[in-house]
C-alpha positions, 0 to 999 in steps of 0.5 A: 627758898631758892636763889640764882644757881651758882654757875659751874665750870665745865667738868668741875662739878665731878671734881668737887663731887670727888672732894666731897667723897674723898677720905684723904682731902682736908675737911676745910676743902670738902666743906667748900666743895659742898658749899659750892655744890649746894649753891649750884643747886639753887639753895639760898645762902641762908639755906646753905649755911644751915645745912653746912653748919657755917656762917652766912659770911663764910658762904658768901666768901666761898661762892664769891671766890669760886665765881671769881677763880674757879676750883683755885679760888677754893684753895687757901691763899698764901699767908703773910708772915716771916719767910720760911728759914728752914730748907726742907731739902736739906733735911731730906738730904740728911735723912737719906744718908745713913746715921753714923755707926756710933749711934747704933741705929739703922734709920733716922727718927725725927727726934734723933735727927732734929738736934743734929740739924738744929731744928725741932723734930716737928720741923723734920716731920713736916719736911718728911711728909712734904717729900714723902720720906718715911724712914720708919717704914721698910717693905719687902720685894721679890723679883720673879726670876721666871723667864716666862713670867708674862706668858705664865701670868697671861695664861693663868689669868686668861684661864680664870677670866675665860675658861674653855668650854666644857672645862673645870678650872681647879686651883691646886696646892698643899698647905704643909706643916699645919701644927696641931697645937694644944694650949697649956690651959683652957680657952677663956671665952669671949665676953661683952668687953673682953675678947677670947683669951688663950695662954701664950705657951702651947704644946705641939702634937704633930703636924698634917699637910692639907692638899686642896683643889678649888673649883673657881666656878662654884667655890667647892673644894676637894681636899685630903689630909696627909702626913707628908707632902711628897710626890707620892702624896701629891699623885695620890691626890691628883687621882682623887681629883680626877675621880671627883670630876669624872669625864662628862662629854659635852654636846660635841662628844669631847671629854671634859677637860680639867685644867689645874693651876698650881705652882712649880713646887719640885713634887709637882714636876716629878717624872711620876707626875708627868707620866700620869699626866701624859696617860690622862690627856683630859688633865691640863696643867698651867704652872704659876711663875717662879715666886708667883703662887699668889696667882693661885686662888686656892691661896685665898681659900687657904687664908680662910680656913686658917683664920676661921678653923685653925688658928684659934683652935686647940688640937690634942692630936693630929687626928683632932686636927684633920677632923676639924679640917674635914668638918670645915670643908664639908661645911664650906662646900655647903655654903661655897660660892664662886671665886671671881678673878677681876685683874687682867694680866696687863693690870697685874704686870703693871702693878707688879713693876716697882716703879708703879708703886705709891706710898701714902702713909704719913709720920705720927711720931 
C-alpha cells in the first residue's frame, strides 16, 4: 500500500543515500536514513516498519522530525542530565606532554594516564577519540630531498598515463638479496581448519638478485637472476632487454623507442651505463625521484612474486630458487595483464604532503 510520499529537500536524497552506504556512520543514523528514503518512495508507515524492522511509532517519529527539521532532525537531540565535569582538553593536553622519565615508557596509555588525572580510563579513551589523539600509534615518514621532485613525478606519471606513439614503456629494477631458505623440517600442508605450517627456524643457502623489466602495456616481464647486482650485471640486463624488444619501425619509419623508468641507484648511473645509452639512442631513461622508487610499477610486481612464489617457498640451493623464479615468470607471462596507473601527478603530490593526511582509527584499549 502506498502513502503520500515524504518530500525531500534539495540535495538531501544523495546525502541520505550516502549515510545508507557508509560503513563508518552510526547504525542508528543509517536506519533513520532508510526510513526517510522509503517514506519518500511512497511506502506506507506499516510497510516501512516491516522493511526496516522497527515499530510503527518509530517510523512516525522520524518522518515527522525530518519533515520538521530536515537532516538535522535525524540527529540525536541534546540529552538532559548532569552537566559534564571533565574537561577533555585537559586530558588531551596531558596526553601531548611526554610521560615522566621515572615511568620508563615512551607514550601514555589510557590506564596509565587515568589515575594521574583522577578519572576513569574510559573517560580518557573518549577524550582521545573526540580529539583524534592516538598515542599508541606511530607512523614513519620520509621526505624526498630531490630538488627535481615535482618534475620527475610529472615525467614518470605522464609516461604511464600517455606513453609516446610506437614506444614501449618498461619499469626496470632489481630485487637484491633474495634468500634461498630451507626449513629444518618438512612443511605441514594446509587442512580444513589448520593453515599451512612451517618451522620457525631455517637454513640459509645463499642469495640471488632478480633483475626485471615490466612492460606496463601487457604486464609481461623480462627478467634475469644473477649472483650480484653491480653495474656489470645491470648493463648485461639492459642489453638483454634491448634484445627482447628489437627495433620495429613505425608507419613513419621512426625507430621503436624503449622508455625505461628506474630509480637512481648508483649502479644505474655508472659511466659504462651512460656510454651504452648514448650508443643506443632509441633507449630513453626516466629516473624516479630520490626516495621515490614507489613510483616504479615493477615494485608492485616484485610484491606479487614475493607473496606467491618466494616467501613461503623452501629452497635447498640458489639453483632451486632461481629455477622457481624462472618458472613463476614463465607462468606469469602466460597470464599477464596490463598494469594501469590511475593517479595524476597533481593527486600524488597533494597526497604526499603530510598536511593532507587523515587519521581514522579509534582506541580499543
